[in-house]
Every structure is written in structure tokens, then in C-alpha cells.
FIRORO-989777 format. One record per residue: residue number from 1; residue in one letter; y, z, x of N, C-alpha, C in turn. Coordinates in steps of 0.001 Angstrom, whole numbers, plus 500000, padded with zeros to 6 digits. Layout:
residues N
REC resi resn    nyy    nzz    nxx   cayy   cazz   caxx    cyy    czz    cxx
REC  NUM    A      Y      Z      X      Y      Z      X      Y      Z      X
...
end
This chain:
residues 384
REC resi resn    nyy    nzz    nxx   cayy   cazz   caxx    cyy    czz    cxx
REC    1    X 621189 893692 928800 620919 895115 929037 622192 895904 928770
REC    2    X 622072 896992 928057 623228 897831 927747 622873 899274 928019
REC    3    X 623912 900135 928069 623625 901560 928143 624320 902232 926976
REC    4    X 623733 903337 926543 624319 904068 925431 624478 905516 925829
REC    5    X 625337 906222 925136 625558 907637 925434 626989 907997 925111
REC    6    X 627233 909241 924797 628591 909674 924466 629553 909393 925614
REC    7    X 630759 908919 925334 631728 908622 926384 632012 909823 927274
REC    8    X 631967 911038 926687 632298 912219 927483 631108 912712 928303
REC    9    X 629930 912135 928047 628727 912587 928745 628505 911786 930013
REC   10    X 627925 912444 931012 627606 911739 932253 626235 911074 932186
REC   11    X 625499 911291 931096 624165 910710 930979 624235 909310 930371
REC   12    X 623422 908401 930887 623371 907031 930373 621910 906634 930160
REC   13    X 621629 906007 929019 620277 905551 928721 620300 904016 928751
REC   14    X 619733 903436 929771 619752 901988 929907 618597 901393 929113
REC   15    X 618910 900406 928281 617923 899848 927368 617573 898423 927784
REC   16    X 616256 898153 927966 615815 896812 928343 615545 895950 927119
REC   17    X 615138 896568 926022 614888 895860 924778 615014 896877 923656
REC   18    X 615139 896415 922407 615329 897360 921308 614266 898446 921282
REC   19    X 614732 899696 921324 613816 900814 921209 613130 901236 922479
REC   20    X 613473 900629 923635 612781 900987 924868 613783 901366 925948
REC   21    X 613822 902618 926324 614683 903076 927411 613918 903003 928711
REC   22    X 614499 902369 929726 613779 902242 930989 614405 903073 932087
REC   23    X 615608 903574 931859 616262 904288 932951 617207 905320 932369
REC   24    X 617050 906539 932799 617918 907609 932337 618519 908271 933555
REC   25    X 619820 908332 933630 620403 908909 934837 621710 909613 934517
REC   26    X 622125 910372 935469 623419 911033 935401 624321 910389 936418
REC   27    X 625592 910315 936111 626526 909740 937069 626680 910625 938294
REC   28    X 626260 911875 938190 626328 912758 939353 625062 912611 940165
REC   29    X 625199 912517 941460 624071 912271 942346 622990 913327 942205
REC   30    X 623382 914577 941998 622412 915661 941965 621461 915547 940777
REC   31    X 621918 914940 939690 621091 914911 938486 620487 913531 938252
REC   32    X 620531 912651 939265 620029 911300 939099 618511 911300 938942
REC   33    X 618006 910492 938003 616571 910418 937757 616061 909026 938121
REC   34    X 614796 908908 938551 614279 907624 939026 613968 906640 937909
REC   35    X 614201 905355 938185 613796 904279 937303 612321 903998 937577
REC   36    X 611512 903871 936539 610103 903575 936753 609512 902905 935528
REC   37    X 608410 902196 935739 607753 901496 934650 606730 900515 935178
REC   38    X 606432 899489 934368 605461 898467 934730 606113 897100 934590
REC   39    X 605794 896189 935512 606416 894865 935486 606001 894076 934252
REC   40    X 604926 894498 933580 604549 893838 932333 605588 894087 931250
REC   41    X 606217 895254 931295 607183 895640 930271 608600 895213 930631
REC   42    X 608896 895217 931905 610249 894878 932353 610117 894103 933649
REC   43    X 610477 892812 933625 610239 891918 934748 610818 892409 936065
REC   44    X 610140 892091 937160 610580 892542 938473 611955 891991 938828
REC   45    X 612222 890746 938461 613543 890173 938742 614635 890974 938044
REC   46    X 614359 891408 936812 615336 892214 936076 615547 893575 936735
REC   47    X 614452 894156 937242 614561 895454 937918 615442 895331 939154
REC   48    X 615201 894296 939967 615988 894099 941188 617456 893842 940861
REC   49    X 617699 893022 939844 619078 892731 939455 619768 893971 938902
REC   50    X 619008 894797 938210 619570 896036 937680 620038 896938 938819
REC   51    X 619188 897113 939835 619534 897965 940978 620725 897385 941725
REC   52    X 620693 896060 941934 621784 895409 942662 623085 895471 941872
REC   53    X 623000 895197 940566 624198 895182 939740 624877 896526 939639
REC   54    X 624091 897595 939747 624651 898943 939688 624915 899529 941069
REC   55    X 624761 898666 942104 625060 899045 943492 624361 900346 943890
REC   56    X 623077 900411 943572 622300 901606 943879 621851 901623 945337
REC   57    X 621564 902815 945830 620969 903007 947153 619677 903783 946968
REC   58    X 618647 903388 947694 617358 904055 947583 616237 903090 947886
REC   59    X 615028 903441 947463 613848 902623 947742 613077 902361 946455
REC   60    X 612796 901079 946206 611964 900680 945075 610525 900571 945568
REC   61    X 609653 901394 945008 608243 901392 945398 607427 900673 944333
REC   62    X 606531 899791 944775 605669 899050 943861 604219 899255 944270
REC   63    X 603355 899423 943268 601935 899644 943522 601114 898772 942588
REC   64    X 600167 898020 943163 599253 897191 942384 597863 897325 942987
REC   65    X 596989 898041 942292 595649 898326 942801 595773 899019 944158
REC   66    X 595247 898385 945236 595314 898999 946559 596507 898507 947372
REC   67    X 597341 897676 946771 598495 897122 947475 599748 897927 947170
REC   68    X 600564 898124 948193 601809 898865 948030 602939 898133 948745
REC   69    X 604122 898244 948191 605302 897642 948813 606507 898529 948550
REC   70    X 607448 898501 949476 608695 899260 949329 609855 898347 949681
REC   71    X 610893 898383 948863 612093 897571 949087 613290 898508 949127
REC   72    X 614040 898464 950229 615161 899386 950430 616479 898749 950001
REC   73    X 617337 899555 949380 618658 899114 948926 619740 900027 949495
REC   74    X 620896 899436 949717 622078 900211 950081 623282 899544 949427
REC   75    X 623938 900263 948515 625050 899709 947737 624654 898396 947055
REC   76    X 623431 898360 946543 622971 897200 945790 622424 896062 946623
REC   77    X 622551 896136 947931 622039 895074 948800 620701 895499 949409
REC   78    X 619837 894517 949647 618514 894800 950201 618607 894897 951718
REC   79    X 618134 896007 952263 618268 896255 953704 616934 896252 954441
REC   80    X 615829 896234 953731 614528 896230 954392 613411 896233 953376
REC   81    X 612210 895930 953846 611042 895938 952967 609789 896063 953814
REC   82    X 608788 896673 953239 607508 896826 953929 606393 896642 952917
REC   83    X 605305 896023 953371 604174 895739 952488 602878 896083 953202
REC   84    X 601974 896760 952509 600681 897101 953095 599572 896819 952120
REC   85    X 598535 896142 952579 597376 895845 951735 596235 896766 952104
REC   86    X 595761 897521 951121 594646 898444 951305 594875 899359 952505
REC   87    X 596113 899896 952577 596416 900873 953615 596835 900283 954939
REC   88    X 596882 898932 955053 597246 898313 956325 598615 897665 956191
REC   89    X 599438 897798 957204 600762 897199 957198 600900 896239 958371
REC   90    X 601672 895168 958154 601926 894210 959220 603080 894734 960058
REC   91    X 602778 895259 961217 603777 895913 962039 604538 894907 962904
REC   92    X 605695 895346 963409 606539 894504 964242 605795 894039 965483
REC   93    X 604987 894920 966069 604271 894542 967284 603288 893400 967039
REC   94    X 602707 893342 965833 601798 892242 965514 602542 890916 965493
REC   95    X 603746 890945 964949 604574 889741 964938 604876 889283 966361
REC   96    X 605236 890206 967236 605574 889856 968615 604383 889250 969347
REC   97    X 603193 889772 969087 601996 889242 969735 601660 887855 969197
REC   98    X 601764 887666 967871 601447 886365 967279 602423 885292 967735
REC   99    X 603696 885665 967840 604717 884696 968227 604797 884519 969738
REC  100    X 603930 885254 970477 603861 885155 971939 605154 885599 972617
REC  101    X 605926 886447 971941 607124 887006 972561 606773 888165 973486
REC  102    X 605573 888702 973339 605140 889809 974192 603636 889729 974391
REC  103    X 603175 890083 975584 601750 890140 975871 601203 891505 975446
REC  104    X 599888 891573 975274 599259 892800 974800 599580 893991 975703
REC  105    X 599481 893792 977027 599738 894888 977966 601161 895394 977885
REC  106    X 602124 894475 977802 603531 894842 977707 603799 895592 976415
REC  107    X 603191 895132 975323 603413 895763 974034 602855 897180 974021
REC  108    X 601683 897367 974614 601087 898703 974677 601964 899657 975482
REC  109    X 602568 899141 976559 603449 899962 977394 604681 900410 976609
REC  110    X 605268 899485 975846 606462 899807 975056 606127 900809 973955
REC  111    X 604987 900630 973310 604588 901549 972242 604349 902955 972784
REC  112    X 603835 903046 974005 603626 904360 974623 604969 905042 974885
REC  113    X 605946 904258 975356 607285 904810 975589 607883 905304 974278
REC  114    X 607665 904530 973212 608199 904920 971905 607605 906250 971448
REC  115    X 606289 906405 971619 605622 907644 971217 606126 908821 972042
REC  116    X 606312 908599 973347 606721 909685 974246 608177 910094 974057
REC  117    X 609040 909117 973754 610480 909396 973712 611053 909467 972306
REC  118    X 610368 908835 971337 610897 908805 969977 611994 907773 969779
REC  119    X 612244 906948 970799 613266 905898 970688 612759 904820 969728
REC  120    X 613583 904348 968782 613157 903310 967851 612647 902071 968583
REC  121    X 611625 901428 968022 611011 900270 968656 612020 899145 968864
REC  122    X 612882 898915 967867 613871 897854 968001 614777 898051 969198
REC  123    X 615170 899292 969438 616036 899599 970578 615321 899329 971900
REC  124    X 614038 899658 971974 613262 899399 973188 613085 897899 973422
REC  125    X 612879 897151 972348 612723 895704 972476 614005 895059 972982
REC  126    X 615139 895564 972507 616427 895072 973006 616586 895391 974486
REC  127    X 616248 896601 974861 616395 897049 976247 615512 896239 977186
REC  128    X 614294 895911 976730 613351 895158 977560 613624 893655 977528
REC  129    X 614563 893241 976694 614905 891821 976624 613897 890971 975879
REC  130    X 613026 891601 975106 612025 890842 974356 612617 890208 973104
REC  131    X 613653 890824 972558 614318 890284 971378 615804 890570 971450
REC  132    X 616597 889677 970861 618029 889915 970725 618283 890593 969382
REC  133    X 619482 891130 969199 619818 891761 967923 619738 890748 966784
REC  134    X 620168 889526 967059 620117 888479 966035 618673 888180 965636
REC  135    X 617770 888154 966619 616358 887900 966323 615754 889034 965500
REC  136    X 616128 890254 965819 615625 891397 965048 616111 891320 963606
REC  137    X 617395 890995 963429 617944 890881 962076 617269 889743 961303
REC  138    X 617056 888609 961992 616380 887481 961341 614964 887863 960925
REC  139    X 614307 888644 961769 612944 889080 961456 612932 890008 960247
REC  140    X 613911 890889 960162 614000 891801 959015 614160 890998 957721
REC  141    X 615043 889992 957749 615257 889153 956560 613981 888389 956215
REC  142    X 613325 887871 957248 612067 887147 957046 611022 888035 956376
REC  143    X 610893 889269 956861 609900 890178 956299 610261 890581 954867
REC  144    X 611557 890737 954592 611980 891041 953219 611532 889921 952285
REC  145    X 611785 888665 952706 611411 887522 951879 609902 887458 951669
REC  146    X 609145 887757 952732 607685 887766 952627 607208 888807 951614
REC  147    X 607815 889971 951655 607426 891032 950722 607753 890619 949289
REC  148    X 608932 890040 949079 609306 889590 947735 608354 888510 947235
REC  149    X 608007 887559 948119 607051 886520 947729 605742 887139 947259
REC  150    X 605305 888172 947963 604027 888817 947632 604117 889567 946305
REC  151    X 605129 890415 946140 605174 891265 944942 605432 890454 943680
REC  152    X 606037 889273 943814 606264 888449 942634 604980 887788 942144
REC  153    X 603889 887925 942899 602591 887434 942428 601823 888516 941682
REC  154    X 602351 889736 941663 601657 890844 940995 601987 890830 939503
REC  155    X 600978 890526 938689 601200 890490 937239 601093 891874 936608
REC  156    X 600476 892796 937324 600326 894159 936808 600633 895134 937940
REC  157    X 601808 895711 937917 602213 896625 938993 603144 897696 938444
REC  158    X 603011 898887 938982 603912 899983 938660 605074 899978 939642
REC  159    X 606269 900289 939147 607415 900398 940045 608125 901731 939813
REC  160    X 608762 902217 940867 609535 903449 940777 610659 903382 941798
REC  161    X 611867 903621 941340 613025 903611 942236 613439 905045 942530
REC  162    X 613432 905376 943812 613807 906722 944246 615136 906656 944984
REC  163    X 616217 907141 944380 617544 907051 945008 617713 907958 946221
REC  164    X 616796 908884 946418 616923 909816 947547 616202 909325 948800
REC  165    X 615364 908306 948657 614543 907857 949788 615258 906768 950587
REC  166    X 614904 906656 951870 615463 905627 952755 614341 905058 953619
REC  167    X 614475 903770 953984 613560 903137 954930 614286 902920 956251
REC  168    X 613549 903044 957338 614090 902726 958667 615445 903392 958918
REC  169    X 615503 904687 958787 616777 905393 958949 617332 905273 960368
REC  170    X 616457 905078 961358 616919 904969 962741 616995 903526 963230
REC  171    X 616900 902581 962312 616882 901176 962700 618231 900719 963245
REC  172    X 618161 899807 964252 619381 899220 964800 619860 898039 963955
REC  173    X 619013 897565 963056 619361 896405 962245 620477 896744 961260
REC  174    X 621413 895809 961123 622523 895977 960190 622388 895042 958992
REC  175    X 621156 894605 958731 620915 893654 957649 621219 894284 956294
REC  176    X 621966 893560 955475 622234 893955 954088 622414 892656 953309
REC  177    X 621339 892209 952666 621324 890894 952033 621516 891028 950524
REC  178    X 622420 890241 949936 622576 890269 948479 621250 889935 947796
REC  179    X 620875 890726 946818 619595 890510 946139 619539 889137 945475
REC  180    X 620689 888645 945003 620715 887375 944286 620227 886221 945157
REC  181    X 620663 886183 946425 620266 885080 947298 618772 885115 947595
REC  182    X 618226 886317 947799 616791 886434 948040 615992 886076 946790
REC  183    X 616494 886472 945625 615803 886151 944381 615779 884646 944132
REC  184    X 616882 883968 944429 616933 882515 944248 615882 881823 945102
REC  185    X 615751 882255 946361 614743 881670 947249 613338 881993 946754
REC  186    X 613141 883217 946286 611830 883617 945773 611445 882783 944555
REC  187    X 612382 882584 943642 612100 881812 942433 611901 880332 942757
REC  188    X 612626 879834 943775 612416 878442 944209 610989 878266 944709
REC  189    X 610546 879201 945528 609182 879131 946046 608162 879257 944918
REC  190    X 608470 880102 943959 607573 880286 942818 607423 878989 942029
REC  191    X 608522 878221 941902 608478 876941 941195 607649 875905 941957
REC  192    X 607706 875941 943282 606986 874966 944098 605506 875311 944247
REC  193    X 605168 876577 944042 603817 877032 944336 602717 876372 943507
REC  194    X 602889 876105 942182 601790 875516 941408 601260 874215 941996
REC  195    X 602160 873323 942446 601719 872051 943034 600959 872288 944332
REC  196    X 601439 873248 945129 600764 873564 946389 599381 874147 946114
REC  197    X 599317 875102 945170 598051 875771 944864 597029 874809 944267
REC  198    X 597495 873800 943541 596576 872819 942958 595917 871986 944049
REC  199    X 596688 871652 945088 596161 870854 946198 595383 871707 947186
REC  200    X 595861 872943 947390 595230 873867 948337 594842 875138 947576
REC  201    X 593709 875128 946888 593352 876240 946000 592933 877521 946697
REC  202    X 592784 877484 948014 592306 878669 948727 592845 878674 950147
REC  203    X 593034 879886 950706 593443 879957 952107 592241 879806 953040
REC  204    X 591067 879534 952448 589883 879246 953252 589698 877763 953527
REC  205    X 590657 876937 953082 590599 875491 953315 590685 875198 954814
REC  206    X 589868 874249 955271 589888 873798 956669 590312 872336 956695
REC  207    X 591160 871978 957650 591680 870615 957743 591453 870042 959133
REC  208    X 591549 868718 959220 591527 868050 960513 592642 867010 960550
REC  209    X 593018 866593 961748 594081 865608 961909 593542 864205 961632
REC  210    X 594343 863413 960917 593997 862022 960665 594615 861114 961713
REC  211    X 595623 861614 962401 596307 860867 963453 596859 861842 964477
REC  212    X 597268 861303 965603 597673 862154 966724 599090 862689 966611
REC  213    X 599925 862042 965821 601314 862490 965684 601683 862587 964210
REC  214    X 602723 863344 963940 603203 863508 962569 604052 862309 962184
REC  215    X 603721 861677 961069 604499 860542 960576 604679 860680 959075
REC  216    X 605684 859979 958563 605859 859927 957119 606655 861054 956521
REC  217    X 607178 861965 957341 608016 863040 956818 608883 863591 957933
REC  218    X 609940 864282 957514 610851 864888 958479 610141 866046 959179
REC  219    X 610165 866011 960507 609431 867015 961283 610288 868258 961463
REC  220    X 609840 869342 960861 610499 870633 961039 609699 871452 962045
REC  221    X 610275 872570 962468 609565 873459 963394 608275 873966 962765
REC  222    X 608326 874310 961475 607137 874802 960776 606032 873750 960785
REC  223    X 606391 872524 960415 605401 871451 960314 604782 871151 961677
REC  224    X 605615 871094 962712 605106 870805 964047 604150 871901 964524
REC  225    X 604515 873143 964277 603677 874261 964719 602324 874257 964012
REC  226    X 602332 874045 962699 601079 874030 961946 600235 872821 962328
REC  227    X 600878 871677 962533 600146 870467 962930 599386 870700 964230
REC  228    X 600022 871363 965177 599383 871632 966466 598207 872598 966332
REC  229    X 598207 873430 965293 597135 874411 965109 595921 873840 964390
REC  230    X 596102 872753 963654 594994 872172 962892 594006 871522 963854
REC  231    X 592759 872029 963844 591772 871569 964822 590384 871336 964227
REC  232    X 590281 871339 962903 588983 871103 962290 588123 872340 962162
REC  233    X 588647 873493 962595 587863 874732 962487 588677 875893 961918
REC  234    X 589994 875890 962132 590833 876977 961618 591017 876859 960107
REC  235    X 590954 877999 959435 591309 878041 958021 592818 878277 957899
REC  236    X 593343 878055 956705 594760 878347 956477 595021 879832 956687
REC  237    X 594079 880660 956267 594218 882104 956458 594369 882455 957930
REC  238    X 593600 881813 958783 593699 882076 960219 595046 881620 960768
REC  239    X 595543 880498 960260 596850 880015 960720 597960 880976 960308
REC  240    X 597841 881541 959114 598826 882534 958669 598812 883732 959606
REC  241    X 597610 884164 959990 597477 885332 960849 597921 885103 962277
REC  242    X 597891 883844 962730 598206 883542 964122 599648 883094 964322
REC  243    X 600395 882950 963247 601800 882547 963368 602690 883628 962767
REC  244    X 603985 883393 962816 604940 884299 962179 605666 883579 961045
REC  245    X 605020 882540 960490 605653 881761 959423 605497 882417 958059
REC  246    X 604451 883200 957888 604200 883791 956588 603373 882871 955708
REC  247    X 602957 883394 954577 602030 882684 953695 602646 881424 953089
REC  248    X 603821 881535 952473 604392 880378 951781 604719 879258 952756
REC  249    X 605387 879564 953850 605798 878523 954791 604593 877838 955426
REC  250    X 603511 878590 955653 602300 877977 956205 601678 877025 955190
REC  251    X 601505 877494 953958 600953 876632 952908 601839 875406 952692
REC  252    X 603149 875601 952679 604082 874506 952430 603993 873445 953521
REC  253    X 603860 873884 954780 603748 872942 955890 602451 872140 955785
REC  254    X 601349 872819 955481 600063 872131 955321 600134 871137 954166
REC  255    X 600751 871549 953074 600886 870692 951890 601644 869407 952224
REC  256    X 602749 869531 952944 603534 868351 953307 602794 867453 954290
REC  257    X 602036 868047 955188 601220 867249 956112 600147 866471 955353
REC  258    X 599583 867095 954329 598592 866406 953496 599210 865228 952751
REC  259    X 600377 865450 952159 601046 864393 951397 601383 863194 952278
REC  260    X 601696 863463 953534 602068 862375 954447 600852 861626 954981
REC  261    X 599656 862159 954745 598449 861525 955251 598160 861845 956702
REC  262    X 598914 862782 957261 598747 863138 958672 597496 863973 958895
REC  263    X 597110 864766 957893 595896 865586 957987 595073 865395 956718
REC  264    X 593827 865832 956763 592961 865747 955588 592075 866983 955501
REC  265    X 591670 867301 954285 590816 868466 954050 589366 868109 954351
REC  266    X 588691 868960 955116 587272 868734 955397 586388 869819 954782
REC  267    X 587000 870905 954325 586207 871955 953678 587079 872750 952720
REC  268    X 586597 872895 951492 587241 873757 950497 586209 874750 949991
REC  269    X 586473 876045 950119 585501 877045 949665 585214 876906 948176
REC  270    X 584026 877275 947793 583657 877255 946384 584513 878253 945627
REC  271    X 585038 877865 944452 585865 878789 943662 585136 880092 943392
REC  272    X 585892 881184 943381 585298 882507 943176 584552 882599 941849
REC  273    X 585053 881892 940836 584398 881953 939523 582981 881386 939590
REC  274    X 582811 880279 940332 581481 879679 940449 580553 880554 941276
REC  275    X 581126 881174 942324 580323 882091 943139 579833 883252 942286
REC  276    X 580753 883803 941473 580393 884932 940607 579338 884521 939585
REC  277    X 579498 883307 939020 578539 882850 938016 577165 882622 938641
REC  278    X 577144 882031 939852 575868 881806 940520 575176 883125 940851
REC  279    X 575989 884113 941298 575428 885422 941616 574876 886096 940363
REC  280    X 575606 885917 939250 575148 886510 937989 573816 885904 937556
REC  281    X 573691 884584 937719 572441 883923 937356 571299 884373 938262
REC  282    X 571633 884556 939550 570608 885002 940497 570116 886404 940130
REC  283    X 571093 887278 939788 570732 888645 939401 569895 888649 938125
REC  284    X 570339 887836 937162 569613 887769 935896 568223 887185 936091
REC  285    X 568113 886199 936997 566816 885581 937268 565844 886586 937866
REC  286    X 566356 887385 938818 565502 888404 939440 565057 889428 938401
REC  287    X 566007 889815 937537 565667 890768 936473 564644 890168 935521
REC  288    X 564823 888872 935244 563900 888190 934341 562486 888134 934873
REC  289    X 562367 887932 936187 561027 887896 936790 560318 889235 936636
REC  290    X 561087 890303 936801 560508 891642 936637 560055 891845 935198
REC  291    X 560912 891417 934263 560572 891572 932843 559327 890760 932496
REC  292    X 559266 889522 933016 558118 888662 932724 556828 889249 933287
REC  293    X 556918 889753 934525 555731 890362 935141 555262 891560 934327
REC  294    X 556230 892367 933896 555880 893534 933084 555251 893105 931765
REC  295    X 555753 892002 931221 555215 891514 929951 553769 891074 930102
REC  296    X 553480 890404 931207 552102 889946 931444 551153 891127 931552
REC  297    X 551571 892122 932344 550727 893309 932506 550534 894034 931180
REC  298    X 551639 894114 930428 551556 894794 929141 550634 894046 928189
REC  299    X 550735 892716 928225 549896 891912 927349 548423 892068 927652
REC  300    X 548110 892172 928941 546714 892344 929335 546187 893718 928958
REC  301    X 547111 894701 928964 546678 896083 928729 546590 896437 927252
REC  302    X 547331 895702 926438 547390 896062 925017 546082 895694 924311
REC  303    X 545591 896657 923512 544413 896382 922693 544866 895784 921377
REC  304    X 544171 894868 920887 544535 894293 919605 544513 892798 919643
REC  305    X 544051 892204 920734 543854 890769 920736 544946 890005 921431
REC  306    X 544615 888728 921717 545521 887861 922465 546785 887566 921681
REC  307    X 546684 887530 920358 547857 887192 919553 548961 888198 919716
REC  308    X 548621 889486 919703 549630 890540 919854 550250 890484 921246
REC  309    X 549414 890268 922280 549928 890181 923655 550886 889023 923817
REC  310    X 550543 887862 923247 551422 886692 923344 552754 886965 922667
REC  311    X 552714 887681 921553 553951 888025 920843 554869 888862 921723
REC  312    X 554294 889864 922436 555100 890716 923304 555697 889922 924459
REC  313    X 554914 888996 925024 555409 888173 926136 556578 887309 925683
REC  314    X 556440 886670 924510 557529 885837 923996 558785 886659 923748
REC  315    X 558596 887875 923251 559730 888752 922961 560483 889107 924240
REC  316    X 559748 889464 925294 560383 889847 926555 561003 888647 927259
REC  317    X 560390 887480 927143 560974 886264 927721 562305 885947 927050
REC  318    X 562357 886151 925737 563609 885932 925010 564689 886883 925501
REC  319    X 564299 888134 925775 565263 889100 926303 565798 888649 927655
REC  320    X 564914 888082 928483 565337 887585 929792 566381 886477 929632
REC  321    X 566108 885533 928719 567048 884433 928502 568391 884940 927990
REC  322    X 568356 885944 927112 569599 886529 926608 570392 887190 927724
REC  323    X 569706 887835 928647 570370 888494 929774 571064 887474 930661
REC  324    X 570377 886371 930936 570974 885305 931749 572224 884764 931068
REC  325    X 572118 884546 929756 573256 884010 929008 574441 884970 929036
REC  326    X 574177 886272 928855 575263 887255 928866 575958 887300 930222
REC  327    X 575186 887246 931305 575766 887287 932646 576622 886050 932900
REC  328    X 576164 884888 932425 576929 883652 932600 578242 883713 931829
REC  329    X 578183 884228 930596 579395 884366 929777 580382 885318 930441
REC  330    X 579878 886426 930971 580751 887394 931630 581430 886784 932859
REC  331    X 580686 885981 933623 581272 885336 934800 582358 884344 934397
REC  332    X 582090 883549 933338 583097 882580 932887 584332 883284 932336
REC  333    X 584122 884397 931631 585256 885150 931100 586106 885715 932236
REC  334    X 585461 886208 933280 586201 886714 934438 587037 885631 935080
REC  335    X 586480 884426 935164 587219 883298 935739 588424 882948 934874
REC  336    X 588213 882925 933554 589313 882607 932642 590425 883650 932729
REC  337    X 590058 884926 932770 591065 885985 932863 591881 885848 934138
REC  338    X 591234 885476 935222 591948 885277 936481 592944 884137 936361
REC  339    X 592531 883025 935737 593435 881882 935556 594590 882236 934621
REC  340    X 594316 883024 933591 595367 883461 932668 596398 884308 933401
REC  341    X 595929 885209 934270 596843 886064 935039 597693 885240 935995
REC  342    X 597090 884230 936629 597843 883355 937532 598904 882589 936747
REC  343    X 598536 882098 935560 599491 881386 934710 600668 882289 934356
REC  344    X 600358 883546 934000 601413 884509 933657 602330 884737 934848
REC  345    X 601730 884838 936041 602503 885074 937258 603483 883932 937507
REC  346    X 603036 882694 937262 603857 881527 937575 604875 881209 936485
REC  347    X 604567 881543 935233 605417 881121 934121 606109 882258 933383
REC  348    X 605710 883496 933652 606350 884624 932994 605878 884856 931573
REC  349    X 604869 884105 931133 604303 884296 929798 602845 883853 929829
REC  350    X 602076 884299 928836 600680 883911 928782 600552 882513 928173
REC  351    X 599497 881757 928518 599347 880394 927990 599204 880383 926476
REC  352    X 599718 879312 925856 599611 879189 924403 598162 878954 923984
REC  353    X 597403 878265 924825 595988 878018 924551 595251 877863 925870
REC  354    X 593936 877869 925810 593132 877718 927027 593274 876327 927628
REC  355    X 593739 875366 926832 593973 874016 927352 595033 874001 928450
REC  356    X 595888 875038 928472 596947 875105 929475 596419 875501 930850
REC  357    X 595197 876042 930914 594692 876522 932204 593404 875833 932651
REC  358    X 592739 875087 931754 591514 874395 932147 591275 873195 931242
REC  359    X 590656 872172 931799 590302 870993 931019 588831 870974 930639
REC  360    X 588131 872060 930931 586703 872161 930635 586509 872436 929143
REC  361    X 586213 871388 928373 586102 871528 926919 584954 872446 926509
REC  362    X 583868 872410 927269 582730 873270 926951 583110 874738 927091
REC  363    X 583869 875050 928142 584288 876432 928346 585270 876855 927261
REC  364    X 586221 875964 926917 587203 876271 925873 586502 876547 924542
REC  365    X 585467 875753 924253 584751 875910 922983 583928 877193 922931
REC  366    X 583710 877819 924087 582859 879015 924144 583624 880313 923916
REC  367    X 584973 880223 923851 585764 881449 923758 586846 881328 922691
REC  368    X 587157 882453 922076 588310 882569 921183 589453 883200 921965
REC  369    X 590601 882523 921964 591767 883026 922702 592954 883123 921759
REC  370    X 593666 884247 921840 594858 884434 921005 595944 885108 921825
REC  371    X 597111 884495 921858 598256 885087 922554 599075 885910 921581
REC  372    X 599351 887156 921950 600158 888054 921125 601551 888134 921736
REC  373    X 602480 887369 921185 603826 887303 921757 604599 888600 921566
REC  374    X 604345 889298 920460 605090 890533 920195 604760 891615 921212
REC  375    X 603484 891713 921601 603072 892755 922535 602955 892238 923963
REC  376    X 603322 890975 924178 603238 890353 925505 601838 890515 926089
REC  377    X 600827 890163 925295 599449 890278 925746 598604 889158 925154
REC  378    X 597294 889268 925306 596397 888259 924754 595028 888885 924466
REC  379    X 594226 888165 923659 592865 888598 923369 591918 887447 923692
REC  380    X 590867 887736 924451 589886 886724 924841 588495 887239 924495
REC  381    X 587769 886485 923650 586443 886908 923210 585476 885733 923276
REC  382    X 584238 886027 923599 583196 884997 923594 582777 884705 922159
REC  383    X 582635 883432 921840 582184 883060 920502 580685 883307 920362
REC  384    X 580309 883790 919197 578897 884107 918949 578114 882829 918639
end
């Protein structure tokens, strides 16, 4: 990455690739302009490193569909992050309740004091002895890592860096973490995730214990906590919601317990692609019945003999079969696109062929796939 501009000018045009300017700013604070774009064009890791390398202060906002995240910087270091899905955010009080550091009644009392007095929640928690300053700082770092883990799964997201914005201006936390260390951990988790996802394809998986104690692996706090929660009825999603370990650490603990033979899977939800395909067939079948019924009535009503009526019935039945086929193709294409996006998320590029994402030869033979390396995209079409 380089910047260009006259030496005597305060303006700098930062270039991510030939012919593409991603950031235009003035060295004077008053004339500073925001960095913005799409992670498809300029990788999120590069954006974070750019902000850190230039020791910027402000907030990086990311938006993907209904999901939003904000990452705060101060002199290039990450000081906080927040993530909300479809308008909902995981608040500090939820963490305290899940970790059993506070009871519901106590938490409601503290929140009322906060509303009445305007005192920051962290300060009240310190005063009430529910958390130490070190615990609050550790929680902030934990939440930052969780947010980074989440946003690095977004293959299509808009980002915008606002140098004038701040997060948690009244926070007692003094956390300022180098972006490089957080990125290294995020990328490590990203490398480990494919093996975990292959074994545990959904957070709806349910497990049961194969033995009463953990054996065959080093027992960490994460592993012990998750082992105690596995009861033959909880899903992984429920375990994530009931602990403060976060998504990756929960999945990782379950994965290691599986490898050791300590637990086993008793239920895996049907893949979304199959559910969608079955629903499409059901919809097409219902539509087909209506078409067939209409054809019968039409055949009986048409004057001109049985031959003409039979012709109309055959024609409408053929239309029904075509509708079923189109719905099935659309469902399979949706499944393939989802797998392609996941591959892009994990590898930073689109697959060279469909063989990289599925071993289903019949499905591969049904579609034409072409990766466009120059435009960082792909084309997927159903074969006629």
C-alpha cells in the first residue's frame, strides 16, 4: 500500500491496488475524511492493519445485512468493540447473569441505579464488588476478540471508519490492545475452524456423554465447563448462550471432547440446503396438484373430443414437472452459493472448481461454474 500526492500538499490518496483509491485524507484533523468501502474489494485484515499502522483514532463501523459491528481505536490500538445482530446487542449484564456473577434481582437493582444516576455500569460493578478492574478489562478484550471472530466470517460487508466517533467514552477500562496480536489470534481460529465445522456442521448439534469423566486430553477450564453442560438435550447454541466462552471457544471445547471419545453426537440438524430443497418440492407438488385438477376440469369442459382433452392434460402435467425441476435446481444453487461463500470466508478466494466444496458428482455435473480472478468473483449457472 502506498500513498501519492504532492510533497507540499496535506492531502494523501492511499492506494490499495492499481487504479483504486480507498482512503483520501488531510493531515489536518479538521479536513480528515472517512475510510470506507467493501471487504470484497479490500480485505478486513488490511483495513485493520491500515488503521493500526497509521495510529488512527476513531470507530470502524461494519454492516452486513442486518448485522452491525463497531471497533474502536485509539492511537492505532483497539480499545473496544460491540456487535449486534438484527438490532440486538449482547450487553454486559447478560454476561454477568450467564457467568453467575450476579443474580437477576441484583442486576436489575444496579441497572436502576445506573439509569437514575448516570454512573457508568463498570463503575457500579466495581463499587458493588461484582467485578474487579482486571476482570472488566479481561471481559473487554474477550468481547473484542468475539466481535473480530464474527466480522471475519462476513464475506460481504460495508465498512466505514469515522475518526470523530468514540465508543465507551465514560468507560473505566484502560484496555488498548495492539491490533496485530488480536489479528493473529483471529487468523489462528480461522485456520482451525474448517476442521471444527466439518465435524460440527451446525450449532443445533446435540451431544451426550460417553463416560463420566474427561479422559484422553488436557482438561482446561473451557473443556470442563462444556463437559458439565452436555446432558443429551442442550444444543451447542444453547451452551453458547448459557456461558461466557463465546462461539469459537464453545465449539472448540466440544470438538476436542468429541476427538477424545468423551462425548458423542446424538442429533445433527438437517442441512439448510436439504430443508430448502424439500420445501421447494413440497411447494411445487402442491402447485402441481392444482394444475392437474384444473387440467382435468378443463379437459372435461372442452368440446372437441377426448383426444384434445388428453392433449391439454399432458401439456399441463409437463408444466408441473418443469416447475418441480426448476424449484429443485434453485434450491441446489442456493446451497452451492452458500458453500462458495463459506469457502471464500475461510480461504480469502473463491474455489477453483465445485470439486473444492462438494463431492456430489451429480450436483457438479448440473452446474457450470467459472471463477473470475480479475474481478474477484464467480459465475454459477444451471446446465440446460
